[in-house]
DRENFI-982275 format. One record per atom (N, C-alpha, C): residue number from 1; atom name; x, y, z. Coordinates in nm, 3 decimals, padded with zeros to 5 digits. Example, Ala and Ser with C-alpha at 12.3 -4.5 7.8 and 13.67 -1.06 7.14 Angstrom:
2
1_N_01.319_-00.569_00.780
1_CA_01.230_-00.450_00.780
1_C_01.320_-00.330_00.780
2_N_01.285_-00.225_00.708
2_CA_01.367_-00.106_00.714
2_C_01.290_00.003_00.787
% end
This chain:
112
1_N_-00.925_00.303_-01.043
1_CA_-00.852_00.277_-00.919
1_C_-00.916_00.154_-00.865
2_N_-00.843_00.045_-00.861
2_CA_-00.898_-00.078_-00.813
2_C_-00.794_-00.155_-00.729
3_N_-00.843_-00.261_-00.659
3_CA_-00.767_-00.342_-00.558
3_C_-00.647_-00.400_-00.632
4_N_-00.522_-00.381_-00.577
4_CA_-00.414_-00.438_-00.618
4_C_-00.324_-00.345_-00.713
5_N_-00.384_-00.222_-00.740
5_CA_-00.316_-00.122_-00.817
5_C_-00.220_-00.039_-00.729
6_N_-00.108_-00.005_-00.780
6_CA_-00.010_00.076_-00.715
6_C_-00.023_00.220_-00.777
7_N_-00.044_00.318_-00.687
7_CA_-00.055_00.449_-00.731
7_C_00.046_00.542_-00.651
8_N_00.088_00.645_-00.705
8_CA_00.155_00.746_-00.634
8_C_00.055_00.845_-00.580
9_N_00.068_00.872_-00.445
9_CA_-00.036_00.960_-00.383
9_C_00.041_01.057_-00.300
10_N_-00.024_01.169_-00.256
10_CA_00.029_01.266_-00.170
10_C_-00.038_01.247_-00.037
11_N_00.053_01.190_00.055
11_CA_00.000_01.163_00.188
11_C_00.013_01.282_00.300
12_N_00.062_01.387_00.249
12_CA_00.078_01.504_00.342
12_C_-00.053_01.586_00.336
13_N_-00.091_01.641_00.452
13_CA_-00.019_01.648_00.582
13_C_-00.049_01.518_00.655
14_N_00.051_01.492_00.733
14_CA_00.045_01.379_00.828
14_C_00.075_01.434_00.984
15_N_00.055_01.349_01.065
15_CA_00.078_01.373_01.211
15_C_00.175_01.259_01.262
16_N_00.263_01.309_01.351
16_CA_00.360_01.209_01.418
16_C_00.433_01.113_01.327
17_N_00.427_00.989_01.361
17_CA_00.501_00.886_01.281
17_C_00.443_00.838_01.160
18_N_00.324_00.891_01.119
18_CA_00.251_00.839_01.002
18_C_00.348_00.853_00.874
19_N_00.336_00.763_00.793
19_CA_00.416_00.770_00.658
19_C_00.371_00.898_00.590
20_N_00.462_00.967_00.538
20_CA_00.435_01.100_00.482
20_C_00.490_01.103_00.335
21_N_00.475_01.220_00.276
21_CA_00.511_01.265_00.154
21_C_00.449_01.204_00.041
22_N_00.483_01.239_-00.080
22_CA_00.431_01.171_-00.198
22_C_00.506_01.037_-00.226
23_N_00.428_00.925_-00.223
23_CA_00.493_00.789_-00.229
23_C_00.391_00.702_-00.296
24_N_00.442_00.575_-00.325
24_CA_00.354_00.480_-00.379
24_C_00.269_00.413_-00.272
25_N_00.156_00.371_-00.301
25_CA_00.066_00.293_-00.206
25_C_-00.003_00.186_-00.294
26_N_-00.058_00.093_-00.228
26_CA_-00.127_-00.021_-00.288
26_C_-00.278_-00.009_-00.244
27_N_-00.381_-00.014_-00.332
27_CA_-00.522_-00.012_-00.301
27_C_-00.555_-00.144_-00.242
28_N_-00.618_-00.154_-00.127
28_CA_-00.655_-00.287_-00.069
28_C_-00.798_-00.314_-00.052
29_N_-00.884_-00.211_-00.064
29_CA_-01.025_-00.227_-00.048
29_C_-01.084_-00.317_-00.149
30_N_-01.206_-00.377_-00.122
30_CA_-01.280_-00.452_-00.207
30_C_-01.340_-00.345_-00.306
31_N_-01.329_-00.378_-00.439
31_CA_-01.386_-00.280_-00.544
31_C_-01.533_-00.268_-00.534
32_N_-01.602_-00.356_-00.480
32_CA_-01.753_-00.354_-00.484
32_C_-01.810_-00.274_-00.361
33_N_-01.730_-00.225_-00.271
33_CA_-01.801_-00.157_-00.161
33_C_-01.745_-00.016_-00.157
34_N_-01.819_00.065_-00.080
34_CA_-01.788_00.216_-00.056
34_C_-01.866_00.298_-00.139
35_N_-01.918_00.407_-00.086
35_CA_-01.985_00.505_-00.157
35_C_-01.920_00.645_-00.160
36_N_-01.833_00.669_-00.069
36_CA_-01.756_00.790_-00.065
36_C_-01.645_00.787_-00.161
37_N_-01.588_00.899_-00.199
37_CA_-01.473_00.903_-00.287
37_C_-01.343_00.878_-00.208
38_N_-01.331_00.756_-00.149
38_CA_-01.217_00.718_-00.077
38_C_-01.169_00.581_-00.119
39_N_-01.048_00.559_-00.093
39_CA_-00.982_00.428_-00.121
39_C_-00.908_00.382_00.003
40_N_-00.904_00.251_00.039
40_CA_-00.828_00.217_00.158
40_C_-00.692_00.163_00.095
41_N_-00.593_00.221_00.153
41_CA_-00.449_00.191_00.099
41_C_-00.356_00.142_00.207
42_N_-00.247_00.081_00.156
42_CA_-00.138_00.047_00.239
42_C_-00.010_00.120_00.175
43_N_00.059_00.205_00.239
43_CA_00.177_00.272_00.191
43_C_00.287_00.171_00.161
44_N_00.364_00.222_00.063
44_CA_00.483_00.148_00.018
44_C_00.603_00.225_00.050
45_N_00.711_00.153_00.100
45_CA_00.833_00.234_00.144
45_C_00.952_00.149_00.094
46_N_01.072_00.217_00.098
46_CA_01.196_00.141_00.060
46_C_01.211_00.034_00.155
47_N_01.245_-00.092_00.099
47_CA_01.279_-00.209_00.193
47_C_01.401_-00.184_00.263
48_N_01.400_-00.225_00.399
48_CA_01.517_-00.228_00.473
48_C_01.523_-00.365_00.543
49_N_01.646_-00.425_00.552
49_CA_01.663_-00.563_00.616
49_C_01.595_-00.583_00.741
50_N_01.596_-00.488_00.833
50_CA_01.531_-00.511_00.965
50_C_01.378_-00.516_00.953
51_N_01.312_-00.497_00.831
51_CA_01.175_-00.521_00.818
51_C_01.141_-00.675_00.818
52_N_01.242_-00.753_00.786
52_CA_01.211_-00.900_00.770
52_C_01.165_-00.965_00.896
53_N_01.176_-00.902_01.010
53_CA_01.135_-00.956_01.139
53_C_00.986_-00.901_01.168
54_N_00.938_-00.819_01.089
54_CA_00.798_-00.759_01.106
54_C_00.698_-00.824_01.008
55_N_00.607_-00.907_01.054
55_CA_00.520_-00.974_00.968
55_C_00.425_-00.892_00.900
56_N_00.412_-00.769_00.936
56_CA_00.316_-00.674_00.862
56_C_00.390_-00.598_00.756
57_N_00.526_-00.614_00.730
57_CA_00.596_-00.559_00.631
57_C_00.618_-00.655_00.520
58_N_00.555_-00.631_00.408
58_CA_00.559_-00.733_00.295
58_C_00.661_-00.677_00.192
59_N_00.754_-00.765_00.165
59_CA_00.857_-00.729_00.065
59_C_00.799_-00.728_-00.081
60_N_00.829_-00.631_-00.165
60_CA_00.782_-00.628_-00.293
60_C_00.901_-00.616_-00.389
61_N_00.924_-00.703_-00.471
61_CA_01.031_-00.696_-00.574
61_C_00.987_-00.598_-00.686
62_N_01.067_-00.517_-00.736
62_CA_01.032_-00.421_-00.847
62_C_01.018_-00.511_-00.975
63_N_00.925_-00.479_-01.061
63_CA_00.917_-00.534_-01.200
63_C_00.836_-00.447_-01.286
64_N_00.831_-00.486_-01.411
64_CA_00.765_-00.407_-01.508
64_C_00.615_-00.392_-01.481
65_N_00.561_-00.494_-01.427
65_CA_00.404_-00.493_-01.389
65_C_00.367_-00.402_-01.283
66_N_00.450_-00.390_-01.179
66_CA_00.408_-00.320_-01.065
66_C_00.468_-00.162_-01.081
67_N_00.561_-00.146_-01.158
67_CA_00.617_-00.019_-01.185
67_C_00.704_00.044_-01.079
68_N_00.736_-00.035_-00.975
68_CA_00.833_00.007_-00.876
68_C_00.983_-00.004_-00.936
69_N_01.059_00.084_-00.872
69_CA_01.193_00.097_-00.929
69_C_01.309_00.045_-00.840
70_N_01.265_00.002_-00.711
70_CA_01.345_-00.049_-00.612
70_C_01.274_-00.150_-00.514
71_N_01.357_-00.224_-00.455
71_CA_01.305_-00.328_-00.355
71_C_01.220_-00.243_-00.244
72_N_01.105_-00.278_-00.225
72_CA_01.007_-00.206_-00.146
72_C_00.938_-00.297_-00.040
73_N_00.859_-00.224_00.048
73_CA_00.782_-00.294_00.152
73_C_00.647_-00.229_00.150
74_N_00.542_-00.308_00.152
74_CA_00.409_-00.268_00.190
74_C_00.389_-00.265_00.339
75_N_00.361_-00.154_00.402
75_CA_00.358_-00.148_00.551
75_C_00.203_-00.150_00.595
76_N_00.168_-00.278_00.619
76_CA_00.021_-00.298_00.651
76_C_-00.023_-00.232_00.778
77_N_00.072_-00.198_00.865
77_CA_00.040_-00.137_00.993
77_C_-00.005_00.004_00.981
78_N_00.028_00.063_00.856
78_CA_-00.005_00.205_00.824
78_C_-00.134_00.215_00.738
79_N_-00.211_00.114_00.741
79_CA_-00.341_00.109_00.670
79_C_-00.429_00.232_00.702
80_N_-00.484_00.294_00.583
80_CA_-00.579_00.400_00.601
80_C_-00.668_00.430_00.478
81_N_-00.765_00.505_00.509
81_CA_-00.853_00.549_00.396
81_C_-00.803_00.699_00.356
82_N_-00.794_00.720_00.224
82_CA_-00.767_00.846_00.181
82_C_-00.848_00.884_00.058
83_N_-00.862_01.018_00.043
83_CA_-00.952_01.076_-00.060
83_C_-00.885_01.041_-00.198
84_N_-00.966_01.022_-00.288
84_CA_-00.930_01.003_-00.429
84_C_-00.856_01.108_-00.488
85_N_-00.880_01.240_-00.432
85_CA_-00.806_01.348_-00.483
85_C_-00.667_01.352_-00.449
86_N_-00.614_01.272_-00.355
86_CA_-00.473_01.254_-00.313
86_C_-00.397_01.168_-00.427
87_N_-00.465_01.099_-00.512
87_CA_-00.400_01.021_-00.606
87_C_-00.344_01.094_-00.722
88_N_-00.210_01.080_-00.747
88_CA_-00.145_01.161_-00.855
88_C_-00.126_01.080_-00.981
89_N_-00.080_00.958_-00.984
89_CA_-00.070_00.873_-01.106
89_C_-00.061_00.728_-01.083
90_N_-00.092_00.649_-01.168
90_CA_-00.090_00.506_-01.160
90_C_00.060_00.458_-01.198
91_N_00.103_00.355_-01.121
91_CA_00.236_00.296_-01.153
91_C_00.222_00.158_-01.203
92_N_00.128_00.077_-01.160
92_CA_00.106_-00.067_-01.195
92_C_00.026_-00.136_-01.113
93_N_00.046_-00.270_-01.116
93_CA_-00.044_-00.360_-01.036
93_C_00.047_-00.470_-00.974
94_N_00.003_-00.511_-00.853
94_CA_00.067_-00.618_-00.782
94_C_00.022_-00.753_-00.814
95_N_00.096_-00.860_-00.816
95_CA_00.062_-00.997_-00.847
95_C_-00.046_-01.034_-00.746
96_N_-00.127_-01.139_-00.779
96_CA_-00.217_-01.199_-00.681
96_C_-00.150_-01.255_-00.562
97_N_-00.032_-01.307_-00.583
97_CA_00.051_-01.379_-00.473
97_C_00.088_-01.265_-00.373
98_N_00.132_-01.149_-00.416
98_CA_00.175_-01.048_-00.336
98_C_00.048_-00.987_-00.259
99_N_-00.055_-00.976_-00.326
99_CA_-00.186_-00.932_-00.259
99_C_-00.223_-01.017_-00.156
100_N_-00.209_-01.153_-00.178
100_CA_-00.246_-01.249_-00.067
100_C_-00.153_-01.225_00.051
101_N_-00.030_-01.202_00.034
101_CA_00.062_-01.169_00.145
101_C_00.013_-01.048_00.219
102_N_-00.014_-00.946_00.157
102_CA_-00.062_-00.830_00.214
102_C_-00.196_-00.842_00.280
103_N_-00.289_-00.927_00.225
103_CA_-00.412_-00.947_00.296
103_C_-00.392_-01.019_00.433
104_N_-00.299_-01.123_00.425
104_CA_-00.265_-01.196_00.560
104_C_-00.201_-01.094_00.652
105_N_-00.112_-01.000_00.603
105_CA_-00.060_-00.907_00.698
105_C_-00.160_-00.817_00.760
106_N_-00.259_-00.775_00.682
106_CA_-00.365_-00.700_00.733
106_C_-00.453_-00.773_00.833
107_N_-00.476_-00.894_00.814
107_CA_-00.553_-00.980_00.905
107_C_-00.470_-00.983_01.042
108_N_-00.344_-00.991_01.028
108_CA_-00.256_-01.002_01.158
108_C_-00.276_-00.871_01.226
109_N_-00.251_-00.754_01.158
109_CA_-00.273_-00.619_01.216
109_C_-00.402_-00.605_01.273
110_N_-00.515_-00.639_01.212
110_CA_-00.649_-00.620_01.253
110_C_-00.690_-00.726_01.356
111_N_-00.624_-00.831_01.385
111_CA_-00.654_-00.927_01.473
111_C_-00.771_-01.021_01.427
112_N_-00.774_-01.050_01.297
112_CA_-00.869_-01.126_01.243
112_C_-00.829_-01.270_01.228
% end
């Protein structure tokens, strides 16, 4: 499990408007840090046109490398740490270009 990889994870249980259910996520933490069995992730959801006005929603085109099967969005506003035990299976890996866009969205969300 490393930065840029897309995994299917079980995000339940959740509270309120948190993204829920079993869905793809992208790992965003630096591989060289962390001692707990956790990964920092950004959930991936189906793309909707109204997301184009939200700079924290990064569009991801499906391809063989990333393993997604539909136009999707990484929702940087839903950033969180989750236990490795929530990870179900690997789907693929995002391009460096897409990871750079997600990093910029995270910087915006975190005020960096």
